[in-house]
Backbone as numpy.savetxt, mean C-alpha at the origin, in Angstrom:
# Nx Ny Nz CAx CAy CAz Cx Cy Cz
-13.51 -9.24 -6.89 -12.76 -10.26 -6.18 -12.61 -9.82 -4.72
-12.75 -10.75 -3.81 -12.60 -10.49 -2.39 -11.37 -11.23 -1.89
-10.39 -10.49 -1.34 -9.14 -11.09 -0.87 -9.03 -10.85 0.63
-8.81 -11.91 1.39 -8.64 -11.83 2.85 -7.26 -12.39 3.19
-6.33 -11.52 3.64 -5.01 -12.02 4.00 -5.07 -12.91 5.23
-4.09 -13.79 5.37 -4.05 -14.68 6.53 -2.75 -14.44 7.30
-2.74 -14.88 8.55 -1.54 -14.74 9.37 -1.18 -13.29 9.63
0.09 -12.97 9.50 0.58 -11.63 9.77 0.61 -10.74 8.53
-0.21 -11.04 7.55 -0.21 -10.28 6.31 -1.30 -9.22 6.29
-1.06 -8.19 5.47 -1.97 -7.05 5.37 -2.18 -6.74 3.89
-3.42 -6.49 3.48 -3.74 -6.09 2.12 -3.78 -4.57 2.07
-2.96 -3.97 1.19 -2.83 -2.52 1.09 -3.11 -2.08 -0.34
-3.95 -1.06 -0.49 -4.19 -0.46 -1.80 -3.13 0.61 -2.00
-2.39 0.51 -3.10 -1.28 1.43 -3.37 -1.83 2.81 -3.72
-1.27 3.84 -3.07 -1.61 5.22 -3.39 -0.82 5.63 -4.63
-1.49 6.23 -5.57 -0.82 6.69 -6.79 0.08 7.88 -6.48
1.23 7.97 -7.16 2.14 9.09 -6.98 1.59 10.35 -7.62
2.15 11.47 -7.24 1.72 12.74 -7.80 2.02 12.78 -9.29
1.07 13.24 -10.08 1.28 13.33 -11.52 1.54 14.76 -11.97
1.44 15.70 -11.02 1.64 17.10 -11.34 2.39 17.77 -10.20
3.36 18.62 -10.56 4.11 19.35 -9.53 3.28 20.52 -9.02
3.73 21.14 -7.94 3.03 22.30 -7.39 3.00 23.46 -8.38
4.00 23.53 -9.25 4.05 24.61 -10.24 3.21 24.30 -11.49
2.62 23.09 -11.55 1.72 22.78 -12.66 2.30 21.90 -13.74
3.57 21.51 -13.62 4.18 20.63 -14.62 3.70 19.20 -14.41
3.41 18.50 -15.51 3.00 17.10 -15.43 4.22 16.20 -15.47
4.24 15.20 -14.59 5.36 14.26 -14.50 4.97 13.00 -15.25
5.76 12.60 -16.26 5.42 11.36 -16.97 5.56 10.15 -16.05
4.76 9.12 -16.30 4.73 7.94 -15.43 6.11 7.29 -15.32
6.90 7.34 -16.38 8.22 6.70 -16.35 9.19 7.43 -15.44
8.93 8.71 -15.11 9.83 9.50 -14.27 9.36 9.56 -12.82
8.19 9.02 -12.53 7.66 9.10 -11.17 8.35 8.08 -10.26
8.54 8.49 -9.02 9.07 7.58 -8.01 8.02 6.52 -7.69
8.47 5.32 -7.41 7.54 4.28 -6.96 7.01 4.70 -5.60
5.70 4.76 -5.48 5.10 5.17 -4.22 5.35 4.13 -3.13
5.43 4.58 -1.91 5.63 3.68 -0.77 4.57 3.95 0.28
3.41 4.38 -0.18 2.34 4.74 0.71 1.06 4.06 0.25
0.24 3.62 1.19 -0.99 2.96 0.81 -2.02 2.99 1.92
-3.21 2.50 1.60 -4.32 2.43 2.54 -4.58 0.96 2.85
-4.67 0.62 4.14 -4.94 -0.76 4.55 -6.40 -1.10 4.20
-6.58 -2.17 3.46 -7.91 -2.63 3.07 -8.39 -3.75 3.99
-7.50 -4.70 4.29 -7.86 -5.83 5.15 -6.61 -6.30 5.89
-6.82 -6.89 7.06 -5.71 -7.41 7.86 -5.89 -8.90 8.08
-4.79 -9.57 8.33 -4.81 -11.01 8.55 -5.34 -11.38 9.93
-5.17 -12.65 10.27 -5.76 -13.20 11.48 -4.83 -13.14 12.70
-3.58 -12.76 12.51 -2.62 -12.72 13.61 -2.97 -11.57 14.56
-2.94 -11.83 15.85 -3.28 -10.82 16.85 -2.22 -9.75 17.03
-1.01 -9.96 16.51 0.08 -8.99 16.69 0.07 -7.89 15.63
-0.90 -7.87 14.75 -0.97 -6.85 13.70 -1.33 -5.51 14.33
-0.51 -4.49 14.06 -0.66 -3.18 14.70 -1.43 -2.18 13.86
-1.95 -2.56 12.71 -2.72 -1.65 11.87 -4.14 -2.17 11.73
-5.03 -1.30 11.25 -6.41 -1.70 11.02 -6.87 -1.14 9.68
-8.02 -1.58 9.21 -8.55 -1.12 7.93 -8.66 0.40 7.93
-8.37 0.98 6.77 -8.41 2.43 6.51 -7.23 3.21 7.07
-6.25 2.54 7.71 -5.03 3.23 8.14 -4.19 3.54 6.89
-3.57 4.72 6.89 -2.62 5.09 5.84 -1.24 4.69 6.33
-0.51 3.90 5.54 0.77 3.35 5.99 1.89 3.62 4.99
3.12 3.59 5.50 4.32 3.61 4.68 4.92 2.21 4.75
5.46 1.74 3.63 6.05 0.41 3.59 7.38 0.45 2.86
8.18 -0.59 3.04 9.50 -0.67 2.41 9.38 -0.63 0.89
10.39 -0.11 0.24 10.33 0.20 -1.19 9.96 -0.99 -2.08
10.58 -2.13 -1.93 10.31 -3.27 -2.82 9.61 -4.40 -2.08
8.77 -4.05 -1.13 8.11 -5.03 -0.28 6.86 -5.62 -0.93
6.47 -6.77 -0.43 5.16 -7.34 -0.75 5.03 -8.04 -2.08
3.84 -8.57 -2.27 3.46 -9.25 -3.51 2.35 -8.44 -4.15
2.58 -8.00 -5.37 1.61 -7.17 -6.06 0.48 -7.99 -6.68
-0.75 -7.49 -6.54 -1.92 -8.09 -7.17 -2.82 -6.97 -7.68
-3.68 -7.30 -8.62 -4.66 -6.35 -9.14 -6.04 -6.82 -8.72
-6.79 -5.94 -8.06 -8.15 -6.24 -7.62 -9.06 -5.19 -8.22
-10.00 -5.61 -9.03 -10.96 -4.69 -9.68 -10.25 -3.54 -10.39
-9.14 -3.84 -11.05 -8.41 -2.85 -11.83 -7.48 -1.93 -11.04
-7.41 -2.09 -9.72 -6.54 -1.25 -8.89 -5.37 -2.08 -8.35
-4.20 -1.45 -8.26 -3.01 -2.12 -7.76 -3.04 -2.22 -6.24
-2.74 -3.42 -5.74 -2.69 -3.69 -4.31 -1.42 -4.47 -4.00
-1.04 -4.50 -2.73 0.07 -5.30 -2.25 -0.39 -6.14 -1.07
0.14 -7.34 -0.99 -0.01 -8.13 0.23 1.35 -8.05 0.92
1.36 -7.41 2.09 2.59 -7.16 2.84 2.61 -7.97 4.12
3.81 -8.33 4.56 3.97 -8.87 5.91 4.01 -7.67 6.85
3.54 -7.86 8.05 3.48 -6.77 9.02 4.84 -6.11 9.21
5.93 -6.90 9.18 7.27 -6.33 9.40 7.71 -5.43 8.25
7.05 -5.48 7.08 7.40 -4.61 5.95 6.74 -3.24 6.05
5.76 -3.10 6.94 5.13 -1.80 7.17 5.99 -1.05 8.18
6.40 0.18 7.81 7.34 0.90 8.66 6.71 2.03 9.46
5.50 2.49 9.08 4.87 3.57 9.82 3.40 3.72 9.47
2.64 4.28 10.40 1.26 4.68 10.15 1.27 6.20 10.00
0.66 6.71 8.94 0.62 8.14 8.68 -0.68 8.69 9.27
-0.56 9.68 10.13 -1.75 10.29 10.74 -1.99 11.66 10.21
């Protein structure tokens, strides 16, 4: 499936949370924090969008609309829900 956001929206692939601690313990999925980090896949048509494809971003905790594309979790976010670019 090919998804192209419109306007000030951004398509972000959700980064999976850590499943193992530094000491080697495995964290069950039910105990993991909801990740707030992702990779920008596509950007909308609005010229005010400050991110581009392949940027790693942080977004608000309960932001966006979740969708599944080719078995992977993605979010469609408004630009104002993105809080930082991770370099």
